[in-house]
C-alpha positions as protocol buffer text, in pm:
chain_id: "A"
residue {
  index: 1
  type: MET
  ca { x: -1755 y: -870 z: -231 }
}
residue {
  index: 2
  type: ARG
  ca { x: -1413 y: -961 z: -371 }
}
residue {
  index: 3
  type: PHE
  ca { x: -1347 y: -599 z: -478 }
}
residue {
  index: 4
  type: LEU
  ca { x: -1462 y: -455 z: -145 }
}
residue {
  index: 5
  type: ARG
  ca { x: -1246 y: -707 z: 51 }
}
residue {
  index: 6
  type: ALA
  ca { x: -940 y: -622 z: -166 }
}
residue {
  index: 7
  type: LEU
  ca { x: -1002 y: -251 z: -130 }
}
residue {
  index: 8
  type: ILE
  ca { x: -1028 y: -275 z: 247 }
}
residue {
  index: 9
  type: ILE
  ca { x: -717 y: -482 z: 281 }
}
residue {
  index: 10
  type: GLY
  ca { x: -533 y: -248 z: 44 }
}
residue {
  index: 11
  type: ILE
  ca { x: -628 y: 56 z: 252 }
}
residue {
  index: 12
  type: LEU
  ca { x: -523 y: -125 z: 569 }
}
residue {
  index: 13
  type: CYS
  ca { x: -180 y: -176 z: 414 }
}
residue {
  index: 14
  type: LEU
  ca { x: -124 y: 198 z: 438 }
}
residue {
  index: 15
  type: PHE
  ca { x: -39 y: 161 z: 806 }
}
residue {
  index: 16
  type: PRO
  ca { x: 268 y: -72 z: 768 }
}
residue {
  index: 17
  type: GLY
  ca { x: 373 y: 121 z: 463 }
}
residue {
  index: 18
  type: THR
  ca { x: 364 y: 449 z: 653 }
}
residue {
  index: 19
  type: ILE
  ca { x: 559 y: 305 z: 947 }
}
residue {
  index: 20
  type: ILE
  ca { x: 824 y: 165 z: 716 }
}
residue {
  index: 21
  type: GLY
  ca { x: 832 y: 495 z: 526 }
}
residue {
  index: 22
  type: TYR
  ca { x: 872 y: 694 z: 846 }
}
residue {
  index: 23
  type: LEU
  ca { x: 1158 y: 471 z: 963 }
}
residue {
  index: 24
  type: GLY
  ca { x: 1329 y: 501 z: 626 }
}
residue {
  index: 25
  type: TRP
  ca { x: 1284 y: 878 z: 632 }
}
residue {
  index: 26
  type: LEU
  ca { x: 1452 y: 891 z: 977 }
}
residue {
  index: 27
  type: LEU
  ca { x: 1739 y: 665 z: 863 }
}
residue {
  index: 28
  type: THR
  ca { x: 1813 y: 882 z: 563 }
}
residue {
  index: 29
  type: GLY
  ca { x: 1853 y: 1196 z: 771 }
}
residue {
  index: 30
  type: SER
  ca { x: 1499 y: 1338 z: 814 }
}
residue {
  index: 31
  type: SER
  ca { x: 1518 y: 1595 z: 538 }
}
residue {
  index: 32
  type: LEU
  ca { x: 1262 y: 1879 z: 571 }
}
residue {
  index: 33
  type: ASP
  ca { x: 1282 y: 1970 z: 202 }
}
residue {
  index: 34
  type: ASN
  ca { x: 956 y: 1839 z: 54 }
}
residue {
  index: 35
  type: TYR
  ca { x: 1102 y: 1791 z: -290 }
}
residue {
  index: 36
  type: SER
  ca { x: 1405 y: 1585 z: -195 }
}
residue {
  index: 37
  type: LEU
  ca { x: 1415 y: 1225 z: -322 }
}
residue {
  index: 38
  type: GLN
  ca { x: 1414 y: 1078 z: 28 }
}
residue {
  index: 39
  type: VAL
  ca { x: 1095 y: 1259 z: 127 }
}
residue {
  index: 40
  type: VAL
  ca { x: 918 y: 1183 z: -199 }
}
residue {
  index: 41
  type: PHE
  ca { x: 1003 y: 813 z: -186 }
}
residue {
  index: 42
  type: PHE
  ca { x: 959 y: 733 z: 176 }
}
residue {
  index: 43
  type: CYS
  ca { x: 665 y: 962 z: 256 }
}
residue {
  index: 44
  type: ASN
  ca { x: 469 y: 938 z: -72 }
}
residue {
  index: 45
  type: LEU
  ca { x: 567 y: 645 z: -293 }
}
residue {
  index: 46
  type: LEU
  ca { x: 623 y: 383 z: -33 }
}
residue {
  index: 47
  type: PRO
  ca { x: 281 y: 417 z: 139 }
}
residue {
  index: 48
  type: LEU
  ca { x: 111 y: 440 z: -199 }
}
residue {
  index: 49
  type: GLY
  ca { x: 299 y: 135 z: -326 }
}
residue {
  index: 50
  type: SER
  ca { x: 201 y: -62 z: -16 }
}
residue {
  index: 51
  type: ILE
  ca { x: -164 y: 19 z: -80 }
}
residue {
  index: 52
  type: ILE
  ca { x: -136 y: -98 z: -440 }
}
residue {
  index: 53
  type: LEU
  ca { x: 55 y: -414 z: -346 }
}
residue {
  index: 54
  type: GLY
  ca { x: -197 y: -493 z: -67 }
}
residue {
  index: 55
  type: PHE
  ca { x: -485 y: -455 z: -310 }
}
residue {
  index: 56
  type: MET
  ca { x: -317 y: -677 z: -569 }
}
residue {
  index: 57
  type: TRP
  ca { x: -232 y: -944 z: -309 }
}
residue {
  index: 58
  type: ALA
  ca { x: -586 y: -942 z: -171 }
}
residue {
  index: 59
  type: TRP
  ca { x: -735 y: -964 z: -522 }
}
residue {
  index: 60
  type: MET
  ca { x: -519 y: -1260 z: -622 }
}
residue {
  index: 61
  type: ASN
  ca { x: -600 y: -1444 z: -291 }
}
residue {
  index: 62
  type: GLY
  ca { x: -966 y: -1363 z: -285 }
}
residue {
  index: 63
  type: GLU
  ca { x: -1074 y: -1618 z: -545 }
}
residue {
  index: 64
  type: GLU
  ca { x: -1329 y: -1772 z: -309 }
}
residue {
  index: 65
  type: TYR
  ca { x: -1522 y: -1451 z: -322 }
}
residue {
  index: 66
  type: GLY
  ca { x: -1525 y: -1431 z: -695 }
}
residue {
  index: 67
  type: VAL
  ca { x: -1850 y: -1467 z: -889 }
}
residue {
  index: 68
  type: ASN
  ca { x: -1836 y: -1730 z: -1150 }
}
residue {
  index: 69
  type: PHE
  ca { x: -2144 y: -1747 z: -1375 }
}
residue {
  index: 70
  type: GLN
  ca { x: -2197 y: -2072 z: -1554 }
}
residue {
  index: 71
  type: SER
  ca { x: -2470 y: -2109 z: -1818 }
}
């Protein structure tokens, strides 16, 4: 349950990351060259990073869903 919750929250973090990436892409001049640094960072790395950070945040804060076996 903890993994599934963290995965869903991580995927949902794609939306704010994409919006921030789009605004950053617009502010840097809206380059149409797919290999320019601005396009790679704002359109690829920023949304992917937001997914990873969202997953890590949800994993660290989802301790109540963790399974603790005690023998």
